[in-house]
C-alpha positions as CSV (number, residue, x, y, z in Angstrom):
1,M,55.9,225.6,140.1
2,N,53.4,228.3,141.1
3,Y,54.0,231.3,143.4
4,K,52.8,229.4,146.5
5,D,55.3,226.6,145.8
6,F,58.0,229.2,145.6
7,L,57.0,231.0,148.7
8,E,57.3,227.8,150.7
9,I,61.0,227.4,149.8
10,S,61.8,231.1,149.3
11,A,63.7,231.4,152.6
12,Q,66.3,229.0,151.1
13,F,66.8,231.4,148.2
14,S,66.3,234.8,149.8
15,L,69.8,236.1,148.9
16,G,69.4,239.8,149.0
17,G,71.9,240.0,151.9
18,L,74.7,238.6,149.8
19,I,77.4,241.1,148.8
20,T,77.3,239.8,145.2
21,E,73.6,240.7,145.0
22,Q,74.0,244.3,146.0
23,S,74.6,247.5,144.1
24,H,78.3,248.7,143.8
25,P,78.5,252.4,144.6
26,H,81.3,252.8,142.1
27,T,79.0,251.8,139.1
28,I,75.8,253.6,140.1
29,G,74.7,255.3,136.9
30,L,76.6,252.9,134.7
31,S,73.7,252.7,132.2
32,E,74.0,256.5,131.6
33,F,77.8,256.3,131.3
34,A,77.3,253.6,128.7
35,K,75.1,255.9,126.6
36,N,76.8,259.3,127.2
37,D,80.3,258.8,128.6
38,L,81.9,255.5,127.6
39,K,85.3,256.6,128.8
40,T,84.1,256.9,132.4
41,G,82.0,253.7,132.1
42,I,85.0,251.7,130.9
43,Q,87.3,253.1,133.6
44,R,84.9,252.4,136.4
45,M,84.5,248.8,135.4
46,K,88.2,248.4,134.9
47,D,88.7,249.8,138.5
48,L,86.6,246.9,139.9
49,D,88.7,244.4,137.9
50,M,91.9,245.7,139.5
51,H,90.6,244.6,142.9
52,V,90.8,241.0,141.8
53,F,94.6,241.1,141.8
54,D,94.6,242.4,145.4
55,V,92.3,239.6,146.6
56,L,94.5,236.9,144.9
57,M,97.7,238.3,146.5
58,N,96.1,238.0,149.9
59,K,95.1,234.4,149.4
60,L,98.4,232.9,148.1
61,D,98.9,230.6,151.1
62,Q,95.6,228.9,150.6
63,L,96.0,228.7,146.9
64,E,99.5,227.2,147.4
65,H,97.8,224.4,149.5
66,M,95.4,223.8,146.6
67,N,98.3,223.7,144.2
68,K,100.2,221.1,146.4
69,M,97.1,218.9,146.5
70,V,96.8,219.2,142.7
71,L,100.4,218.1,142.2
72,D,100.0,215.3,144.7
73,T,96.9,214.0,142.9
74,W,98.7,213.9,139.6
75,S,101.9,212.3,141.1
76,K,99.7,209.3,142.1
77,G,98.3,209.0,138.6
78,N,94.9,210.4,139.5
79,R,92.8,213.2,137.9
80,V,91.7,216.7,138.9
81,F,88.1,217.6,138.3
82,I,86.8,221.2,138.0
83,C,83.1,222.0,138.2
84,G,80.7,224.9,138.4
85,C,77.2,226.0,137.4
86,G,76.5,228.8,134.9
87,S,79.4,231.2,134.8
88,T,81.5,229.0,137.0
89,G,80.7,226.0,134.9
90,R,81.9,227.8,131.8
91,L,85.1,228.9,133.6
92,A,85.7,225.2,134.5
93,L,85.5,224.3,130.8
94,T,87.6,227.2,129.9
95,L,90.3,226.1,132.3
96,E,90.4,222.6,131.0
97,T,90.7,223.9,127.5
98,L,93.6,226.3,128.5
99,Y,95.3,223.4,130.4
100,R,95.1,221.2,127.4
101,Q,96.4,224.0,125.2
102,I,99.4,224.8,127.4
103,T,100.4,221.4,128.7
104,K,99.1,219.0,126.0
105,Q,97.9,216.8,128.9
106,T,94.4,215.3,129.6
107,N,94.4,214.8,133.4
108,V,92.1,217.7,134.1
109,I,88.4,217.0,133.6
110,S,85.8,219.8,133.7
111,F,82.1,219.6,133.9
112,M,79.2,222.0,134.4
113,A,75.5,221.9,135.3
114,G,73.7,220.5,132.3
115,G,76.9,219.2,130.6
116,D,78.8,220.9,127.7
117,V,75.5,222.0,126.1
118,A,75.3,224.7,128.8
119,I,78.4,226.4,127.4
120,I,76.2,227.7,124.5
121,A,72.6,227.2,125.8
122,S,72.0,228.2,129.4
123,V,70.4,225.5,131.5
124,E,69.8,227.5,134.7
125,D,67.1,225.2,136.1
126,F,69.7,222.5,136.8
127,E,71.2,224.9,139.4
128,D,68.5,224.1,141.9
129,H,69.3,220.3,142.0
130,P,72.2,219.2,144.2
131,E,71.5,215.6,143.2
132,F,72.3,216.5,139.6
133,G,75.8,217.7,140.6
134,A,76.5,214.5,142.4
135,Q,75.2,212.4,139.5
136,Q,77.3,214.2,136.9
137,L,80.4,213.8,139.1
138,N,79.8,210.1,139.5
139,E,79.0,209.5,135.8
140,L,82.5,211.0,134.9
141,G,84.1,208.2,137.0
142,F,85.3,210.3,139.9
143,K,87.0,207.9,142.3
144,E,89.1,207.8,145.5
145,G,92.4,209.6,144.9
146,D,90.9,212.1,142.4
147,L,90.5,215.7,143.5
148,L,87.5,218.0,142.9
149,I,87.8,221.8,142.7
150,S,84.4,223.3,142.8
151,S,83.5,227.0,142.5
152,T,80.3,229.0,143.1
153,E,80.4,232.8,143.0
154,G,77.6,233.1,145.5
155,G,78.7,230.3,147.8
156,E,75.2,228.8,147.9
157,T,74.5,227.1,144.5
158,P,72.7,223.8,145.2
159,W,74.2,222.0,142.2
160,V,77.8,222.8,143.1
161,I,77.1,222.0,146.8
162,G,75.7,218.6,145.7
163,A,78.9,217.8,143.7
164,V,81.3,218.9,146.5
165,Q,79.4,217.1,149.2
166,E,79.5,213.9,147.1
167,A,83.2,214.3,146.5
168,S,83.9,214.8,150.2
169,K,82.6,211.2,150.9
170,I,85.9,209.8,149.4
171,G,88.3,212.8,149.4
172,K,89.0,216.3,150.4
173,P,87.6,218.6,147.6
174,F,87.9,222.3,147.4
175,F,85.0,224.8,147.5
176,L,85.8,228.3,146.2
177,Y,83.3,231.1,146.6
178,C,83.0,234.9,146.6
179,N,80.8,236.1,149.5
180,P,81.8,236.7,153.2
181,D,81.2,233.7,155.4
182,E,78.9,235.7,157.8
183,V,76.3,236.4,155.1
184,L,76.1,232.8,153.9
185,T,73.5,231.7,156.4
186,V,71.4,229.3,154.2
187,Q,71.6,225.8,155.6
188,R,73.3,224.3,152.5
189,S,76.2,226.7,152.8
190,Q,76.5,226.1,156.5
191,D,76.6,222.3,155.8
192,V,79.6,222.9,153.6
193,F,81.3,225.1,156.2
194,N,80.8,222.4,158.8
195,N,82.1,219.6,156.6
196,Q,85.7,219.1,157.7
197,N,86.5,217.1,154.6
198,I,85.9,220.2,152.4
199,N,88.7,222.8,151.9
200,K,87.1,226.2,151.7
201,I,88.7,229.2,150.0
202,N,86.9,232.6,150.2
203,L,87.7,234.9,147.3
204,S,85.2,237.6,148.0
205,V,85.8,240.6,145.6
206,G,82.8,242.6,146.9
207,H,79.9,244.0,144.9
208,Q,79.7,243.3,141.2
209,A,79.6,246.0,138.5
210,I,76.0,245.0,137.7
211,T,74.0,243.8,140.7
212,G,74.1,240.0,140.8
213,S,76.1,239.7,137.5
214,T,78.8,237.5,139.0
215,R,80.0,236.6,135.4
216,M,82.4,239.5,135.9
217,Q,84.7,240.1,138.9
218,C,83.7,236.9,140.7
219,S,84.3,234.5,137.8
220,T,87.5,236.4,137.0
221,V,89.0,235.8,140.4
222,L,87.9,232.2,140.4
223,T,89.3,231.5,136.9
224,Y,92.6,233.1,137.8
225,A,92.9,231.3,141.2
226,I,92.2,227.8,139.8
227,G,94.2,228.5,136.7
228,L,97.3,229.3,138.8
229,A,96.8,226.2,140.9
230,I,96.6,223.8,138.0
231,L,99.3,225.4,135.8
232,C,102.1,225.9,138.4
233,K,104.5,222.9,138.6
234,E,106.8,224.3,141.4
235,N,107.5,227.3,143.6
236,F,103.9,228.4,143.7
237,I,104.3,231.6,145.7
238,D,106.9,233.0,143.3
239,Y,105.1,231.7,140.2
240,A,101.7,233.2,141.3
241,T,103.2,236.5,142.6
242,N,105.1,237.1,139.3
243,S,102.0,236.2,137.2
244,I,99.7,238.5,139.1
245,K,102.1,241.3,139.2
246,N,102.9,241.1,135.4
247,V,99.2,240.7,134.4
248,R,98.2,243.6,136.6
249,Q,100.8,245.9,135.1
250,Y,99.8,244.8,131.6
251,Y,96.1,245.5,132.3
252,E,96.9,248.9,133.8
253,S,98.9,249.8,130.7
254,I,96.1,249.1,128.3
255,D,94.1,252.1,127.1
256,A,90.8,250.2,127.2
257,Y,88.8,253.2,126.0
258,Q,90.9,253.5,122.9
259,F,90.8,249.7,122.3
260,I,87.1,248.8,122.7
261,A,84.9,252.0,122.8
262,K,84.3,252.1,119.0
263,F,83.4,248.4,119.0
264,I,80.9,249.0,121.8
265,E,79.3,251.8,119.7
266,L,79.3,249.7,116.5
267,E,77.7,246.6,118.0
268,A,75.1,248.5,120.0
269,D,74.1,250.5,116.8
270,C,73.9,247.2,114.9
271,Y,71.3,245.8,117.3
272,L,69.3,249.0,117.4
273,R,69.0,248.7,113.6
274,K,67.9,245.1,114.1
275,E,71.0,243.7,112.3
276,Y,73.1,240.7,113.2
277,V,76.7,239.9,114.3
278,F,78.9,236.9,114.0
279,Y,81.7,236.6,116.6
280,R,84.7,234.7,115.3
281,S,87.8,233.4,117.0
282,K,90.5,230.7,116.7
283,P,90.6,227.8,119.1
284,N,93.1,229.4,121.6
285,I,90.5,231.9,122.8
286,A,87.3,230.6,121.3
287,I,85.7,229.3,124.5
288,N,86.4,232.7,126.2
289,I,84.5,234.6,123.5
290,L,81.7,232.0,123.3
291,T,81.3,232.2,127.1
292,D,80.7,236.0,127.1
293,T,78.2,235.9,124.2
294,T,76.2,233.0,125.8
295,E,76.0,234.7,129.2
296,R,74.2,237.7,127.7
297,C,71.0,235.7,127.3
298,P,70.2,235.1,131.0
299,T,71.7,238.4,132.1
300,F,70.0,240.7,129.7
301,S,67.0,238.6,128.6
302,L,68.2,238.1,125.0
303,H,67.1,235.3,122.8
304,P,69.6,232.5,123.1
305,F,71.7,231.2,120.2
306,E,69.3,229.4,117.9
307,S,69.5,225.7,117.0
308,I,69.1,224.4,113.5
309,L,66.4,222.1,115.0
310,D,64.3,225.1,116.0
311,N,61.0,225.5,114.1
312,P,60.6,228.3,113.5
313,I,64.1,229.6,113.8
314,N,64.3,232.8,115.8
315,P,67.8,234.1,115.2
316,S,69.7,235.6,118.2
317,W,71.3,239.0,117.8
318,S,74.8,237.5,117.8
319,Y,76.2,234.1,117.0
320,F,79.6,232.5,117.5
321,V,81.5,230.6,114.8
322,M,85.0,229.2,114.8
323,D,87.5,231.0,112.7
324,D,88.5,228.5,110.0
325,S,91.2,230.6,108.3
326,E,93.8,228.0,109.3
327,T,91.7,224.9,109.9
328,K,88.6,223.8,107.9
329,Y,85.9,222.2,109.9
330,N,84.0,219.4,108.2
331,D,80.9,219.6,110.4
332,S,79.5,220.8,113.8
333,L,81.2,218.0,115.8
334,H,84.6,218.8,114.3
335,A,84.2,222.5,115.2
336,W,83.2,221.7,118.8
337,E,86.1,219.4,119.2
338,S,88.4,222.2,118.1
339,L,86.8,224.7,120.5
340,L,87.4,222.1,123.3
341,Y,91.0,221.7,122.2
342,G,90.8,218.1,120.9
343,R,88.3,216.5,123.2
344,Q,84.9,215.2,122.4
345,P,81.9,217.1,123.9
346,R,80.6,215.7,127.2
347,A,76.8,215.7,126.8
348,L,74.5,214.0,129.3
349,S,73.4,210.8,127.7
350,S,72.7,208.2,130.4
351,N,69.1,207.0,131.2
352,Y,69.2,209.2,134.2
353,W,68.9,212.2,131.9
354,H,66.3,210.7,129.6
355,K,63.6,213.3,130.1
356,Y,66.1,216.2,129.6
357,Q,67.7,215.0,126.3
358,H,66.0,217.9,124.4
359,K,68.0,220.3,126.6
360,V,71.3,218.5,127.4
361,G,71.8,215.7,124.8
362,L,74.5,215.5,122.2
363,E,72.1,216.2,119.4
364,K,71.1,219.4,121.1
365,L,74.7,220.5,121.4
366,L,75.6,219.8,117.8
367,S,72.4,221.5,116.6
368,H,74.2,224.7,117.6
369,D,76.5,224.6,114.7
370,I,79.6,226.7,115.3
371,S,81.3,225.7,112.0
372,Q,81.7,227.9,108.9
373,D,78.6,226.3,107.5
374,Q,76.4,228.3,109.9
375,I,77.4,231.6,108.4
376,E,75.7,231.0,105.0
377,R,72.8,229.2,106.7
378,R,72.2,232.0,109.1
379,I,72.5,234.8,106.6
380,K,69.8,233.0,104.5
381,Y,67.2,232.4,107.2
382,A,67.8,235.6,109.2
383,G,67.9,237.9,106.2
384,G,69.1,241.5,106.6
385,N,72.6,242.8,107.2
386,H,75.3,240.8,109.0
387,Y,78.5,242.0,110.6
388,Q,81.6,240.1,111.8
389,F,83.5,240.8,115.0
390,R,86.8,238.9,114.7
391,I,89.0,238.6,117.8
392,V,92.5,237.2,117.4
393,Y,95.2,236.6,120.0
394,D,98.7,235.4,119.5
395,Q,101.8,235.8,121.7
396,D,102.5,239.2,120.1
397,N,99.2,240.9,119.7
398,L,95.5,241.0,120.6
399,E,93.5,242.2,117.6
400,M,89.9,243.1,117.1
401,S,88.2,243.9,113.8
402,W,84.6,244.9,112.9
403,E,83.6,244.0,109.4
404,F,80.6,244.2,107.2
405,L,80.0,240.6,106.1
406,S,76.9,240.4,104.0
407,P,76.1,241.2,101.3
408,N,79.7,242.3,100.7
409,Q,82.7,242.0,103.1
410,E,84.4,245.2,104.1
411,R,86.5,246.1,107.2
412,I,85.0,249.0,109.1
413,H,87.2,249.3,112.3
414,F,90.4,247.6,113.5
415,E,92.4,247.9,116.8
416,K,95.5,246.1,118.0
417,I,97.4,246.0,121.3
418,Q,100.5,244.2,122.3
419,G,99.9,240.9,124.0
420,I,101.6,239.3,127.0
421,N,103.5,236.1,127.0
422,D,101.3,234.4,129.6
423,V,98.4,232.4,128.2
424,L,96.4,232.3,131.4
425,G,97.0,236.0,132.0
426,Q,96.1,237.0,128.5
427,N,92.9,235.1,128.7
428,I,92.1,236.8,132.0
429,I,92.6,240.2,130.5
430,L,90.6,239.3,127.4
431,K,87.8,238.1,129.6
432,C,87.8,241.4,131.5
433,L,87.8,243.5,128.3
434,I,85.0,241.4,126.6
435,N,82.9,241.6,129.8
436,I,83.3,245.4,129.8
437,H,82.4,245.5,126.1
438,S,79.2,243.4,126.4
439,T,78.0,245.1,129.6
440,L,78.4,248.6,128.2
441,L,76.9,247.8,124.9
442,M,73.8,246.4,126.7
443,G,73.7,249.6,128.7
444,R,73.6,251.6,125.5
445,I,70.5,249.7,124.4
446,G,68.7,250.0,127.8
447,R,69.1,246.4,129.2
448,Y,69.8,247.6,132.8
449,Q,69.0,250.8,134.8
450,S,71.8,252.4,136.6
451,N,73.6,249.2,137.7
452,I,70.5,247.1,138.4
453,M,69.9,244.0,136.3
454,I,66.3,244.7,135.4
455,Y,66.3,242.2,132.4
456,V,67.1,239.2,134.5
457,R,65.3,236.0,133.4
458,P,63.6,234.2,136.3
459,T,64.7,230.7,135.2
460,N,65.6,229.3,138.6
461,N,64.8,229.9,142.3
462,K,67.8,232.3,142.8
463,L,66.8,234.4,139.8
464,I,63.1,234.5,140.8
465,D,64.1,235.9,144.2
466,R,66.4,238.4,142.4
467,A,63.6,239.6,140.2
468,I,61.2,240.0,143.1
469,R,63.8,242.1,145.0
470,Y,64.4,244.3,141.9
471,V,60.7,244.9,141.6
472,Q,60.6,246.0,145.2
473,Y,63.6,248.2,144.6
474,L,61.9,250.0,141.6
475,L,58.7,250.4,143.6
476,K,60.5,252.1,146.4
477,Q,62.6,254.3,144.0
478,N,59.3,255.4,142.3
479,N,57.6,256.1,145.7
480,V,55.0,253.3,145.2
481,V,54.8,252.6,148.9
482,N,52.0,250.6,150.6
483,E,52.0,248.3,153.6
484,N,50.2,245.7,151.5
485,I,53.1,245.5,149.0
486,T,54.9,242.5,150.4
487,Y,57.4,240.1,149.1
488,A,54.5,237.6,148.7
489,L,52.4,240.0,146.7
490,V,55.2,240.9,144.4
491,C,55.9,237.2,144.0
492,E,52.3,236.4,143.1
493,N,52.2,239.1,140.4
494,L,55.6,238.1,139.0
495,F,54.4,234.6,138.5
496,E,51.3,235.9,136.7
497,E,53.6,237.9,134.3
498,I,55.9,234.9,133.8
499,K,52.9,233.1,132.1
500,T,53.1,235.5,129.1
501,L,56.8,236.5,129.2
502,V,58.7,236.3,126.0
503,Y,62.4,236.9,125.2
504,G,63.3,240.5,125.1
505,E,60.8,241.6,127.8
506,S,61.8,242.6,131.3
507,I,59.9,240.5,133.9
508,V,61.0,243.2,136.5
509,L,59.5,246.1,134.5
510,K,56.4,244.2,133.7
511,T,55.8,243.2,137.3
512,F,56.6,246.7,138.5
513,E,54.0,248.2,136.2
514,R,51.5,245.5,137.2
515,V,51.9,246.2,141.0
516,K,52.1,250.0,140.4
517,K,48.7,249.8,138.6
518,L,47.2,247.8,141.5
519,F,48.1,250.5,144.0
520,S,47.3,253.6,141.9
521,L,43.7,252.9,141.5
């Protein structure tokens, strides 16, 4: 695609009017708080998380209907499918894993754009293809009587819409989203709204802590809503009310600054010294931790987790491995099956995906080895110093420890807080804390300005539009004003910069400087 091709379809992806794409007034200046006032930064992000509970309490009637349809589906021997793209895809996989962990049952099937590979290696370009969503749904054997629960933070993701429209041909699927109906004017969203076979649930939580970073409050509310619907067996209103009330009180009671501030400082300093980190967790929370570390790549333009098939291997700043203190993993497949709580990975392997096998095939997934073997291998090829960030949750405590791993193991910092006897609720709070942690550590190393995602990677149409809008924002903020600086001109210059863009560079800043130079001559 060149810039002219994009401009021809840009109206379909001009999303600046969406609430999820706009700056939240409560987190303006977040990058400076991250560097100079972590206590305020942590509290402001936590404030936004608290709104999630209010939104859920106001939607219990609709969520109760979804719960009833879930239970009815199972009572007839059918299956519930959960799907999403990017962050919502990872929350789908997370929910299936939690469901298997809690119930020991296998009648929930999750899938995401690009298959399970996308849990560790972002496949954003699949997002633009509604036909891919329909194809993945059908390949999993979705049939009449099954129920699809789809989610899209923005409410306009083509892949998700393709899946839910396909499911509506033989059933009454759910479509959960996080923007007000009146701003979702693109035709594909309107087509969903006008489809009477699709159940719509609006879970709008407002602006995000970082513009467009829907991996935070949006995916939190969606995870909690769907989790409640698939885990409650009876008396939904009472069940959900008690859960939300207890989890909210628990989160309010946590001194998040005391718990995570030092870890933010330690990890940020580590990267500034060009050193490396292993994240390690046991199966009960592993997918939650992996999700956050994976999502840093597209959000902050970090190099993705490397594959052992890469040549040369360019190590990412951090890497996730399964904690094998209780179970030894024989190989990469065994480790992945443990992370997915006993199921085999679902890679895309039919002939339909032949030309994408290098991105979404099983070999690609397993080449991201999350077993213990990867530690020694990575230390050898990456060189330098390596640290370990171990996160452990049981019914009694949530623990975090930062350790010097290589050349000699040594604990540097440790924190522990009391847990909550609610597996879904604990995972929701862990997600919030880890999201705060990763966002503020990226702020400390300059990966966003104020609360603007200037390091976004333009890997699909939505993100191209986002990058163009952020360039326009910076030009205006820096008084670079000229009637000839149009959306089209910025787009053309952005596509020129994409040609030479490498990981670690900001397409927004590069394009901003390019356009600024054009109009300062």
